[in-house]
C-alpha positions in Angstrom: -57.2 -32.4 18.2 -59.7 -33.8 15.8 -58.0 -36.6 14.1 -56.6 -39.4 16.4 -53.9 -42.0 15.6 -53.0 -45.3 17.0 -50.6 -45.0 19.6 -47.4 -47.0 19.6 -45.1 -47.7 22.4 -41.6 -46.8 21.7 -40.1 -50.1 21.5 -42.2 -50.8 18.2 -39.5 -48.2 16.6 -36.9 -50.0 17.0 -35.9 -52.3 14.3 -34.8 -55.3 16.1 -30.8 -55.6 17.2 -30.1 -52.9 14.9 -28.6 -49.5 15.0 -29.5 -47.1 12.2 -26.3 -45.5 11.8 -27.7 -42.4 10.8 -29.7 -44.2 8.1 -33.1 -43.4 9.0 -34.6 -40.1 10.8 -38.1 -42.2 11.4 -39.2 -45.5 10.6 -41.8 -46.7 8.4 -44.0 -46.9 11.8 -47.5 -45.0 12.2 -47.0 -41.7 13.9 -47.5 -41.0 17.6 -51.0 -39.7 18.9 -51.5 -37.0 21.1 -51.5 -39.5 23.9 -47.7 -40.6 23.5 -46.5 -37.2 23.5 -44.5 -37.0 26.8 -43.6 -34.0 28.6 -40.1 -32.9 27.6 -39.5 -35.5 24.8 -38.7 -34.0 21.4 -40.7 -35.1 18.1 -40.8 -34.5 14.2 -43.5 -32.7 12.6 -43.8 -34.5 9.2 -45.6 -33.8 6.4 -45.8 -35.4 2.5 -43.7 -38.3 4.0 -40.2 -36.8 3.2 -40.6 -33.2 4.5 -40.1 -32.0 8.6 -40.6 -28.6 9.9 -37.1 -27.3 10.8 -35.1 -24.1 11.7 -32.8 -22.9 8.7 -29.3 -24.2 9.3 -28.0 -20.7 7.9 -30.5 -18.4 9.6 -32.0 -20.2 13.0 -34.8 -17.6 13.1 -35.9 -18.6 9.6 -38.4 -21.4 9.6 -38.6 -23.9 6.6 -39.3 -27.4 5.3 -36.3 -29.8 4.4 -36.0 -33.3 3.6 -33.4 -35.6 4.9 -30.3 -37.0 2.9 -29.4 -40.5 3.3 -27.3 -39.9 6.5 -28.1 -36.5 8.2 -26.0 -35.5 11.0 -27.5 -35.4 14.6 -27.5 -31.5 14.4 -29.4 -31.2 11.2 -32.3 -33.8 12.7 -31.8 -31.7 16.1 -33.1 -28.2 14.4 -36.2 -30.4 13.1 -37.3 -31.7 16.8 -39.9 -29.9 18.8 -40.9 -29.9 21.8 -44.9 -30.2 22.0 -46.5 -28.6 25.5 -50.6 -28.7 26.2 -50.9 -24.9 26.1 -54.7 -25.3 27.4 -57.9 -25.5 25.6 -60.0 -22.9 23.3 -62.8 -22.8 21.5 -61.0 -24.3 18.7 -60.0 -27.2 20.9 -56.4 -27.9 22.5 -53.5 -25.7 21.7 -49.7 -26.3 21.9 -46.5 -24.7 21.5 -43.6 -26.1 19.8 -39.9 -25.4 21.4 -37.0 -26.2 18.7 -34.7 -28.4 20.3 -31.7 -26.7 19.2 -32.5 -23.1 19.4 -35.1 -23.6 22.6 -36.9 -21.2 20.3 -41.0 -21.0 20.7 -42.7 -21.3 17.2 -44.0 -17.8 16.9 -45.0 -15.8 14.0 -46.3 -12.2 13.2 -50.5 -11.9 13.4 -51.0 -11.3 9.9 -51.9 -13.0 6.5 -49.2 -14.0 4.3 -46.5 -13.3 7.3 -42.9 -14.5 6.8 -42.3 -17.7 8.2 -39.7 -15.9 10.4 -39.5 -16.4 14.1 -41.3 -13.0 15.5 -43.4 -12.2 18.3 -47.1 -12.9 17.6 -48.7 -16.1 17.2 -47.4 -19.0 19.5 -50.3 -21.2 20.3 -51.2 -24.2 17.8 -54.0 -26.5 17.0 -54.0 -29.4 14.8 -57.4 -29.3 12.2 -57.6 -32.5 10.7 -53.6 -32.4 10.5 -53.5 -28.8 9.4 -51.5 -26.8 12.0 -53.2 -23.7 12.7 -53.3 -20.6 14.8 -56.1 -18.2 15.5 -56.0 -14.5 16.4 -57.9 -11.5 16.5 -62.0 -12.0 15.4 -61.9 -15.5 13.9 -59.0 -14.6 11.7 -56.4 -17.6 11.2 -52.7 -18.4 10.1 -51.7 -21.6 9.1 -48.7 -23.9 8.0 -48.8 -24.6 4.2 -46.2 -26.2 2.2 -45.9 -26.1 -1.6 -43.3 -28.0 -3.0 -39.9 -27.4 -0.9 -41.6 -23.7 0.5 -43.2 -23.1 3.8 -46.0 -20.1 3.9 -48.2 -19.0 6.3 -51.9 -18.3 5.0 -55.6 -18.0 6.0 -56.3 -21.4 5.1 -54.1 -24.7 5.0 -54.5 -27.7 3.3 -51.2 -29.2 4.5 -51.6 -32.6 6.5 -48.5 -32.5 9.6 -48.2 -35.6 11.1 -46.1 -36.0 14.6 -43.4 -38.8 14.7 -40.8 -39.8 17.2 -37.5 -39.5 16.0 -34.8 -42.2 16.0 -33.8 -43.7 19.3 -31.0 -45.6 18.5 -29.0 -43.4 16.2 -25.4 -44.1 16.5 -23.2 -41.4 17.1 -19.7 -40.0 15.6 -16.7 -39.1 17.8 -17.5 -35.3 16.7 -21.2 -35.5 17.6 -20.4 -36.5 21.0 -19.5 -33.0 21.8 -21.9 -31.1 19.5 -19.3 -30.8 16.7 -16.4 -31.0 19.1 -14.4 -34.4 19.3 -14.0 -33.8 23.2 -17.0 -34.0 25.3 -17.9 -35.4 29.3 -19.9 -38.0 30.2 -22.3 -38.1 33.0 -23.8 -41.4 34.6 -27.2 -40.8 36.9 -25.7 -42.3 39.9 -22.1 -42.8 41.4 -20.8 -46.3 40.1 -17.7 -48.2 41.5 -15.1 -48.4 38.3 -16.6 -45.3 36.5 -13.4 -43.9 34.9 -15.1 -41.5 32.6 -17.2 -39.2 34.6 -15.8 -35.8 35.0 -13.3 -35.9 32.7 -12.9 -34.2 29.2 -12.5 -37.1 27.1 -11.2 -36.9 23.3 -12.7 -39.1 20.9 -10.9 -40.8 17.6 -13.3 -42.6 15.2 -12.0 -45.6 13.9 -12.0 -45.6 10.3 -14.6 -47.5 8.4 -16.6 -48.5 11.7 -19.2 -47.1 13.8 -16.7 -47.0 16.8 -14.2 -44.6 18.2 -11.4 -44.5 21.1 -11.4 -42.9 24.1 -8.5 -40.7 25.6 -8.3 -38.4 28.9 -7.7 -34.8 27.4 -4.1 -33.6 29.0 -3.3 -37.5 29.7 -3.0 -38.8 26.2 0.3 -40.7 26.3 2.7 -42.1 28.8 6.0 -40.4 29.7 7.7 -42.3 26.6 5.2 -41.2 24.6 2.8 -44.5 24.2 -0.9 -43.5 24.0 -2.9 -44.2 26.5 -6.5 -45.5 25.6 -10.1 -46.2 27.9 -11.3 -49.4 27.8 -12.1 -52.7 29.3 -9.9 -54.7 31.6 -9.0 -58.2 32.2 -9.4 -57.8 35.7 -13.1 -59.0 37.0 -15.5 -58.1 39.5 -16.9 -61.4 41.1 -20.5 -61.2 40.9 -23.0 -64.1 41.9 -24.6 -65.6 39.0 -22.1 -64.2 36.2 -21.6 -65.3 32.9 -19.9 -64.5 29.9 -18.0 -60.8 29.6 -20.1 -59.6 33.2 -18.1 -58.5 35.7 -15.2 -56.8 33.2 -14.0 -53.8 34.6 -12.6 -50.3 33.2 -8.9 -49.1 32.9 -6.7 -47.0 31.3 -4.0 -48.8 29.0 -2.2 -48.8 26.1 -2.9 -50.8 23.0 -1.4 -54.0 22.5 -1.2 -55.9 19.1 0.4 -59.0 20.2 0.1 -61.2 23.4 -3.5 -60.5 24.3 -4.4 -57.9 22.1 -7.0 -55.3 23.3 -7.9 -53.4 20.5 -11.5 -54.2 20.8 -11.8 -53.4 24.3 -10.7 -49.8 23.4 -13.3 -49.3 21.2 -16.7 -47.8 22.3 -20.3 -46.9 20.6 -22.7 -44.8 21.4 -26.4 -44.4 20.3 -28.7 -41.7 21.1 -32.6 -41.4 22.0 -33.2 -38.2 20.3 -36.5 -37.5 21.6 -34.5 -37.0 25.1 -30.9 -37.5 24.2 -30.2 -40.3 26.6 -27.6 -42.7 25.6 -26.1 -46.2 25.3 -23.1 -47.1 25.5 -21.2 -50.3 23.9 -17.3 -51.7 23.4 -16.7 -53.6 20.5 -14.8 -56.3 22.6 -14.6 -57.7 26.2 -12.5 -60.7 28.2 -15.1 -63.3 29.0 -15.5 -64.5 32.7 -12.1 -66.9 32.0 -10.0 -63.8 31.0 -10.1 -64.5 27.3 -10.4 -62.1 25.1 -12.8 -61.9 22.3 -11.6 -60.8 19.3 -13.7 -60.3 16.4 -15.0 -57.1 14.8 -16.6 -54.0 15.7 -19.9 -55.4 14.9 -20.0 -59.0 15.9 -18.5 -58.4 19.5 -20.5 -55.5 20.5 -21.4 -55.5 24.6 -23.2 -52.8 26.6 -22.2 -50.8 29.3 -24.3 -51.7 32.4 -24.2 -51.7 36.2 -24.0 -54.3 38.7 -25.0 -54.1 42.1 -22.7 -56.1 44.6 -23.2 -55.3 48.3 -23.7 -51.9 49.1 -21.8 -50.6 45.8 -22.7 -50.6 42.3 -20.4 -51.2 39.8 -19.5 -50.1 36.4 -19.4 -53.1 34.0 -20.3 -54.6 30.2 -23.3 -57.3 29.2 -24.2 -59.0 26.5 -27.7 -57.7 25.5 -30.8 -59.4 23.4 -31.5 -57.4 19.8 -35.0 -59.1 19.7 -35.6 -56.8 23.6 -34.4 -53.3 22.3 -30.9 -54.2 23.2 -31.5 -55.0 26.9 -28.7 -56.4 28.8 -28.8 -59.7 29.3 -27.1 -59.4 32.8 -27.3 -56.3 34.9 -28.8 -52.9 34.0 -28.5 -50.2 31.7 -27.3 -46.2 33.8 -28.6 -43.6 32.6 -26.2 -41.5 30.5 -25.7 -38.1 29.5 -23.5 -36.4 27.4 -22.4 -32.7 26.9 -19.8 -30.5 25.5 -16.5 -30.5 26.9 -13.6 -28.3 27.1 -12.0 -27.5 23.5 -8.0 -27.3 23.3 -7.6 -23.6 22.5 -4.6 -21.8 21.2 -3.5 -19.5 24.5 -3.2 -16.1 22.2 -6.4 -16.5 20.3 -7.8 -15.1 17.4 -4.6 -12.6 15.5 -1.7 -13.1 12.8 0.6 -16.9 13.1 3.7 -18.3 11.6 2.8 -21.7 11.2 5.9 -23.6 11.4 6.2 -27.4 10.7 7.3 -29.3 13.9 6.9 -32.9 12.2 9.6 -35.0 12.3 10.2 -34.3 8.6 8.9 -31.1 8.7 11.9 -29.5 9.5 11.3 -26.2 11.1 10.0 -25.3 7.9 7.6 -22.4 7.5 4.0 -22.5 5.5 3.2 -19.7 3.1 0.4 -21.5 1.6 -1.6 -24.4 2.0 -1.4 -24.7 -2.0 2.2 -25.5 -1.6 3.6 -28.7 -1.3 6.6 -27.7 0.4 6.5 -24.7 2.8 9.0 -22.1 2.6 12.4 -22.2 4.4 13.9 -20.3 6.5 12.5 -17.6 9.5 14.7 -14.8 8.2 12.5 -14.6 4.6 9.2 -13.7 6.8 8.6 -10.1 7.7 5.6 -8.4 9.9 5.9 -5.9 7.3 5.1 -8.6 4.5 2.0 -10.9 4.1 4.0 -13.7 2.9 3.9 -16.3 5.4 1.6 -14.8 7.6 -1.8 -16.6 8.7 -4.7 -15.2 10.1 -5.9 -17.4 12.8 -9.7 -17.0 13.8 -11.3 -18.5 17.0 -15.0 -19.1 16.9 -16.7 -20.8 20.0 -13.9 -23.1 20.5 -12.7 -24.1 16.8 -10.2 -22.3 14.6 -10.4 -21.0 11.1 -6.8 -20.4 9.4 -6.2 -18.2 6.3 -2.8 -17.3 4.1 -2.6 -13.2 4.2 -0.4 -14.2 1.5 -2.4 -16.0 -1.4 -5.9 -16.3 0.4 -5.5 -20.4 0.9 -6.9 -22.0 3.4 -5.2 -24.1 5.9 -8.2 -25.4 7.6 -11.5 -24.0 8.3 -14.1 -23.9 11.7 -11.3 -26.9 12.7 -11.2 -28.2 16.3 -7.0 -28.1 17.3 -5.1 -30.7 19.9 -2.1 -29.8 21.6 1.0 -31.6 21.3 2.1 -32.9 24.5 5.6 -31.8 25.6 5.9 -29.0 22.9 4.8 -25.4 23.7 2.0 -23.5 21.2 2.1 -26.8 19.2 -1.2 -28.7 17.8 -2.3 -30.8 15.4 -5.3 -29.9 13.9 -8.5 -31.8 12.9 -8.1 -33.2 9.4 -4.4 -33.0 9.3 -1.6 -35.4 9.9 0.9 -32.2 10.8 2.5 -30.7 14.0 2.2 -27.5 13.6 3.7 -24.5 16.1 1.5 -21.0 16.3 4.4 -18.5 16.6 1.8 -15.5 17.6 2.9 -12.4 15.8 2.0 -9.6 18.4 4.0 -6.6 16.4 1.8 -7.1 13.0 -0.4 -4.3 13.2 -3.7 -6.1 11.3 -5.4 -3.0 11.3 -2.8 -2.1 8.8 -5.0 -2.9 5.2 -1.9 -2.2 2.9 0.6 -4.2 4.7 3.6 -4.8 2.4 3.2 -1.6 0.3 3.4 2.4 0.9 0.4 3.8 1.1 -0.2 7.6 1.8 -3.2 9.0 3.7 -5.2 11.9 2.0 -3.6 14.2 4.6 0.0 12.9 3.8 -0.8 13.7 0.0 -1.9 17.1 0.7 0.6 18.0 3.3 3.6 16.3 2.7 6.5 16.3 0.4 9.3 13.3 0.0 12.8 13.1 -0.5 14.2 9.8 -2.1 17.3 8.1 -1.4 18.8 5.2 -2.8 19.9 2.4 0.1 23.4 2.0 -0.2 25.6 -0.8 0.9 26.7 -1.0 4.8 29.2 1.4 5.6 28.3 4.1 2.7 25.0 5.7 3.4 22.2 6.8 1.6 22.4 8.1 -1.8 20.1 11.4 -1.9 18.0 11.8 -5.3 18.6 15.0 -7.5 17.9 16.3 -10.5 20.7 17.0 -13.3 19.0 18.5 -16.4 15.9 16.8 -15.6 17.6 13.2 -15.2 16.8 11.9 -12.0 20.4 10.7 -10.1 21.4 8.9 -6.7 25.0 9.9 -5.5 26.7 10.7 -2.2 28.4 14.0 -1.5 26.4 15.8 -4.6 26.2 19.5 -4.2 23.0 19.1 -5.7 20.1 20.1 -3.3 17.6 16.7 -3.1 14.4 17.0 -5.1 11.3 17.0 -3.4 8.7 15.0 -5.1 4.6 15.0 -4.4 2.7 11.9 -4.7 -0.7 11.6 -6.9 -3.1 8.6 -6.0 -3.5 6.4 -10.0 -5.4 4.0 -8.1 -6.1 3.5 -4.8 -7.2 0.4 -2.8 -6.6 -2.3 -5.3 -8.0 -5.9 -3.8 -6.3 -8.8 -4.5 -3.6 -7.6 -6.7 -0.6 -9.6 -6.9 1.3 -8.0 -4.1 -1.4 -8.4 -1.2 -4.2 -10.8 -1.0 -5.3 -11.0 2.6 -7.4 -14.2 4.4 -10.2 -13.3 2.5 -12.6 -16.1 3.6 -12.2 -15.0 6.9 -12.9 -11.2 5.9 -9.2 -9.8 6.2 -9.0 -7.9 2.8 -5.6 -6.7 1.8 -5.2 -3.9 -0.5 -2.4 -1.6 -2.3 -2.4 1.4 -4.5 -0.5 2.9 -7.1 1.3 6.3 -7.5 3.0 9.0 -9.7 5.6 10.9 -8.3 5.9 14.5 -9.1 8.4 17.5 -8.7 6.8 19.7 -6.0 5.4 22.7 -7.0 6.1 22.4 -10.9 4.5 18.9 -11.3 6.7 17.2 -13.3 6.2 13.5 -13.2 9.0 10.9 -13.1 9.0 8.9 -16.9 11.5 7.0 -18.7 13.6 8.6 -20.9 13.2 5.9 -23.6 14.5 8.1 -26.2 17.1 8.1 -27.7 19.1 5.7 -25.6 17.1 4.8 -22.7 19.2 6.5 -20.3 17.2 6.3 -17.4 14.4 8.2 -15.5 13.8 12.2 -16.1 11.2 14.6 -14.9 8.6 15.5 -18.1 5.8 17.9 -18.3 4.5 15.8 -21.2 1.3 14.2 -20.6 0.9 10.3 -20.8 4.2 9.8 -19.9 4.2 9.4 -16.1 5.0 6.4 -15.0 2.9 4.3 -12.1 4.8 3.0 -9.1 3.8 0.5 -6.2 6.3 0.8 -3.5 6.7 -2.3 -1.8 8.0 -2.9 1.4 10.8 -4.4 2.2 11.5 -7.4 4.7 12.9 -5.0 7.8 10.1 -2.2 7.0 10.8 1.6 6.3 12.5 1.3 2.9 10.8 0.2 -0.4 11.2 -1.1 -3.8 9.6 1.0 -6.3 8.0 -1.0 -8.9 6.3 -0.3 -12.2 3.5 -2.2 -13.8 5.5 -3.8 -16.4 6.9 -5.3 -13.7 10.4 -3.7 -13.8 11.8 -1.6 -11.0 14.0 1.3 -10.4 17.6 0.8 -9.6 20.7 2.7 -9.9 23.4 2.4 -13.1 26.5 2.4 -10.7 28.5 3.7 -14.0 26.6 7.1 -14.0 24.4 7.3 -10.6 21.3 7.5 -13.1 18.2 6.0 -11.8 17.2 3.4 -14.2 14.4 0.6 -14.9 15.9 -2.7 -14.5 14.9 -6.5 -13.5 17.2 -5.9 -10.7 16.0 -4.1 -7.4 17.2 -1.1 -5.5 15.4 -0.3 -2.3 14.8 3.9 -1.3 13.7 5.5 1.8 11.0 7.9 2.0 11.9 11.1 4.1 9.1 13.4 4.7 9.4 17.2 4.2 6.7 20.0 5.2 5.1 20.5 2.0 1.5 21.2 2.2 0.1 22.0 -1.2 -2.5 24.3 0.6 -2.3 26.3 3.9 -4.4 26.1 7.0 -5.3 29.1 9.0 -7.7 29.9 12.0 -10.4 32.6 11.4 -9.0 35.7 11.8 -8.5 38.9 10.1 -5.4 38.9 7.7 -3.3 41.0 5.5 -3.1 39.5 1.8 0.3 41.3 0.2 2.2 40.4 -3.1 4.8 42.3 -3.9 4.7 45.0 -1.1 0.9 45.9 -1.9 -2.0 44.8 -0.2 -5.5 43.3 -1.5 -8.4 45.1 -1.0 -11.8 46.6 -2.2 -12.4 49.7 -3.8 -15.2 51.1 -1.5 -16.6 53.2 -4.4 -17.1 50.3 -7.2 -16.2 47.0 -5.1 -13.8 45.9 -7.4 -10.4 44.0 -5.8 -7.6 46.3 -6.1 -3.5 46.0 -4.6 -3.0 48.9 -2.8 -0.9 50.9 -0.4 -1.8 53.4 2.7 -2.1 56.3 1.7 -3.1 55.9 -2.1 -5.7 57.8 -3.2 -9.8 56.8 -3.6 -10.6 59.9 -5.5 -12.5 61.7 -2.6 -10.0 60.1 0.3 -7.1 57.7 0.7 -7.0 54.6 1.3 -6.4 53.7 5.4 -4.9 50.9 7.3 -8.1 49.3 7.8 -9.2 48.9 4.4 -6.6 46.3 4.1 -7.8 44.2 7.2 -9.9 41.1 5.4 -11.6 38.5 7.3 -10.6 35.2 6.5 -13.1 32.8 7.6 -13.0 28.6 7.3 -16.0 26.8 5.4 -17.4 24.0 6.7 -17.2 22.2 3.5 -14.4 19.5 3.7 -12.0 18.5 0.6 -9.4 15.7 1.4 -6.2 18.3 1.9 -7.8 21.4 1.1 -9.6 24.2 3.4 -11.7 26.2 1.7 -12.3 30.1 3.1 -14.8 33.1 2.4 -12.3 36.5 2.3 -14.6 39.5 3.1 -14.4 43.2 4.2 -17.2 45.4 6.0 -15.5 48.5 5.0 -17.1 51.2 2.3 -18.7 54.3 2.2 -21.7 55.1 4.2 -23.4 55.9 1.0 -22.9 52.5 -0.4 -23.4 50.2 2.5 -25.5 47.2 1.6 -28.9 47.1 3.8 -28.3 43.3 4.4 -25.4 42.9 6.9 -22.8 45.2 4.8 -20.2 42.5 4.4 -18.9 42.2 1.1 -17.0 38.7 -0.6 -14.3 38.3 -2.7 -15.4 36.5 -5.7 -14.7 35.9 -9.2 -16.5 38.2 -11.8 -15.8 35.9 -14.6 -19.5 35.2 -15.1 -20.2 38.8 -15.3 -19.2 41.8 -17.9 -16.5 42.5 -16.0 -12.8 42.8 -18.0 -10.0 44.3 -18.6 -7.6 44.5 -21.6 -3.7 44.7 -21.8 -1.6 44.4 -24.7 -5.0 43.0 -26.7 -5.6 40.3 -24.0 -8.7 40.3 -22.0 -8.9 39.3 -18.5 -11.7 38.8 -16.4 -11.5 41.1 -13.5 -12.1 39.8 -9.4 -14.1 42.1 -7.2 -16.5 42.1 -3.7 -20.1 41.5 -4.0 -22.8 41.4 -1.2 -25.2 38.7 -1.3 -27.1 36.9 1.4 -27.0 33.5 -0.2 -23.5 33.4 -0.7 -22.4 30.9 2.0 -25.7 28.6 1.0 -25.8 28.7 -3.1 -24.4 25.8 -4.8 -20.6 26.5 -6.6 -20.3 29.6 -4.6 -17.9 32.1 -6.5 -16.6 33.2 -2.8 -14.9 30.2 -2.3 -11.2 30.4 -2.0 -8.3 28.3 -1.0 -4.3 29.0 -0.5 -2.1 27.2 -2.6 1.4 27.2 -1.7 3.9 28.2 -4.0 7.5 27.6 -4.6 8.7 30.6 -3.2 6.8 30.3 0.0 3.9 32.5 -0.4 0.2 31.5 -2.0 -1.8 31.8 -4.6 -5.5 32.9 -4.0 -7.3 29.8 -5.6 -11.0 30.1 -6.7 -12.7 26.9 -6.6 -15.6 27.8 -9.3 -13.1 28.6 -11.8 -11.0 25.8 -10.9 -13.9 23.4 -11.5 -15.3 25.1 -14.6 -16.2 22.9 -17.3 -14.0 23.8 -20.5 -14.9 20.8 -22.2 -16.1 22.8 -25.1 -13.1 24.6 -25.2 -11.3 27.8 -23.7 -9.4 27.4 -20.6 -9.6 28.2 -16.5 -8.6 31.4 -14.9 -8.6 30.1 -10.9 -5.8 32.2 -9.4 -5.7 36.2 -8.4 -3.5 37.7 -10.2 -2.3 41.7 -11.3 -2.5 43.6 -14.6 -1.2 47.1 -14.1 -2.5 47.2 -10.3 -5.7 46.1 -11.6 -6.7 43.0 -10.0 -8.0 39.7 -12.6 -8.3 35.9 -12.4 -5.6 34.2 -14.4 -4.2 31.0 -15.0 -0.7 31.7 -13.2 -2.0 34.3 -10.5 0.7 36.2 -8.2 2.0 35.1 -5.0 0.8 36.4 -2.2 2.1 36.5 1.7 -0.4 36.0 4.7 -0.2 37.8 7.9 -2.3 37.9 11.0 -3.7 41.6 11.9 -6.3 43.4 13.6 -10.1 43.9 13.3 -10.4 47.0 11.7 -10.3 50.4 13.8 -10.9 53.9 13.2 -7.6 54.8 14.6 -5.4 52.0 14.2 -2.2 51.8 12.0 -0.9 48.9 10.6 3.0 47.8 9.6 3.5 48.6 6.1 6.8 48.3 6.1 7.4 44.6 6.6 10.1 42.9 4.8 8.8 40.5 2.0 11.2 38.0 0.5 10.1 36.4 -2.7 12.2 33.9 -5.6 12.1 34.7 -9.0 14.0 33.7 -12.3 17.8 33.6 -11.2 17.5 36.3 -8.4 15.6 37.1 -4.9 13.8 40.5 -4.4 13.6 41.6 -0.9 11.0 44.5 0.0 10.8 47.3 2.8 14.9 46.2 3.3 16.5 49.9 2.3 19.7 50.2 4.4 19.3 46.3 6.1 21.8 43.9 5.6 20.8 40.7 3.1 22.6 37.5 3.7 21.9 35.0 0.8 23.2 31.5 1.1 22.1 28.2 -0.6 20.5 25.3 1.3 24.4 23.7 2.4 25.4 26.8 4.0 27.1 28.2 1.2 27.5 32.0 0.9 26.0 33.4 -2.5 25.9 36.9 -1.0 26.0 39.4 1.4 25.0 42.8 0.6 23.2 46.2 1.7 19.9 46.9 0.2 19.8 50.3 -1.9 16.0 50.7 -2.1 12.9 49.1 -0.9 12.4 46.9 -4.0 16.0 45.1 -4.3 16.8 42.3 -6.2 20.2 40.3 -5.8 21.4 37.6 -8.9 21.1 34.1 -7.3 21.8 30.4 -8.6 18.7 27.9 -8.7 17.1 25.9 -6.1 16.2 26.5 -2.8 17.9 29.5 -1.5 17.9 30.9 2.3 17.7 34.5 3.0 18.3 36.7 6.2 17.8 40.1 6.8 19.9 42.1 9.4 20.8 38.7 11.1 16.9 38.2 11.4 15.2 34.7 11.2 16.2 33.2 8.0 13.3 32.6 5.0 13.6 29.5 2.5 12.4 31.0 -1.1 12.8 29.1 -4.6 14.7 30.3 -7.5 13.9 29.4 -11.0 
């Protein structure tokens, strides 16, 4: 170090007879010279008279300069204290390492010009060059700490002069600073002392309002059996010591506080000061009895005495003494013990982080449950709280012994980063630092904390794609639920109705809405709850649930009119598993008991959702398949590669279609669309002279982007065909991507994705489905139903069963193919017989009522179809 400063003894830094009580970090004395840097002690690195090198409180690896406020906390000062260690001598002079008191991190930066002032591996040995803190590396390169305003930077040269100061040697500690942020701590005395009632115990400190003193209690032993509080303090009993004066010889005990007849409150109030450079403590008591047993009564300021020890025979006795303020508060009798403090064991909520109800356990609380910290009165009654609703639920988050508590109902905070203190004699009951209420924490182990849609019904992508839902109104006890059905598009709910319950699909209107009226979450703790809104659509028709406002608001109906659909949030009931249907109004779906119509009302009805298997799109494994419609099979014409519907034996000019021609390879695509599996449909069967030189595999595609059309009744249709292309699986927006969309009669539409997503903003319409016009396969906006059967791979001598029975539903009838001479039984969904007949042809139709119809052929497996 090239610049020397006058060394001052540590005692000079003490202003005679005064505790600094956080007021000053350093005094106005001169800085400490290098010769005064004691190994193991901590010092401040000061510049500009008011700024100190420090670690950031927000990011512990970020190095900053900061200015302390008028009454800085100990933790803030500790982050600016550095242990200075001589690391040897270099050509640049003596080098030092600086270790931070809070993190024990050595000051180290990346070895590069303009490095960020962030702790990193690199330069960690520093010199003082006329006050500039500088390090050298490489071939004479240097890095210096420079301060401009409130900013610290690292440059190649420096102009900022740093000085080393000793920190406050008698800083008064608050109750929470004793335990490093906690009110519980442990004291350690350097030796064993008779009468030491402090060591080895978790002590609870409570600040005396308006004073620099605190009361002390033993954690877990805070009261007598009758509820009177116990405090540590100085007793009236004395230890006889030769030459003792005034308070010297007084002993320590645990006692209650007396306010009359020898009051002892001051004898139970302690003050602690700390030497920040080495964290040694001085301990004081606000009052103590004199040698005659009389209690000094005055104020904590005027009657403070210091805790000391006295040697009596072979023992050392802990006692108190008055002190000489002019001599650094040295005791007049006895000697000051070496006292250190460490964090104690904070109280803990046994069940830890989780969701709780908070019940007011105070005398005036009445056992009420808190819903929000914004409420002046908590909610009454446990029956109004539910694991299925956020109301009354609190997220309690433990972090390093402290607790943060946030309402899942409205996001308000009950306490953030607070200590808790058990209430003796009351299970799971605590007081919270900063609050006077005694709170019973009722752990809710059945709450699904991972359910971010708590309080509302939320549908996953697969549930929307694969399921339908039947609704029933929840009736009174003993009545049973009322299924929802339609009568002339009107939605109704009635017990014992012969009508088939309607199956709904749900469609997302808006998903994952944060901070909605229904849900919030303890947002300050990272707990977010969401809601979602939906439309209800009739399965297959996609007619929406709407309100029939004309002509006389008769209730809810199904409509295909765009823009009329109602938007719903399904709010969970207290007991779960049933829901109220809330509109954006907000109004609720209710039941008109006079006519059984569903209506909108301010009165709430609850509904059950029963899942029915109703995938919108089918999912198959890779396999050879037969794609059948109206008794014919989808195939490729091996001469012109058009898609055709044929039966075995039909001619292809020179030859006939064989079974192998109908075996198409259906291959799952890697592309993922939620709820929809995509496929390639291909064949390798063609005439030798037409075989491609690639792999010879032809893929079903829409030919809309070509000139291949067919006209019927003056309507032009685009054709479907098969093409061979080695990029068919890699091209963007491939025309060969198909999905199998479920139809009302149980079959599937072959849906081409390129057509489905075609841009029609300039006019026209989409033709996404495989259809048929006079046995010619075309692209259509309606399509025809296909059934799908697994078959074997094509072989030269294999036959396939072309007489498979096929059942389809139509308008007012059921059609059964390939069942001539067989008995056909038709019933409705309730098992009521509609018809029992013998089919007279392989294309046999039976009149039927509308709805879901069950058909069985020759007593075989029944099949459901839908008749319109």
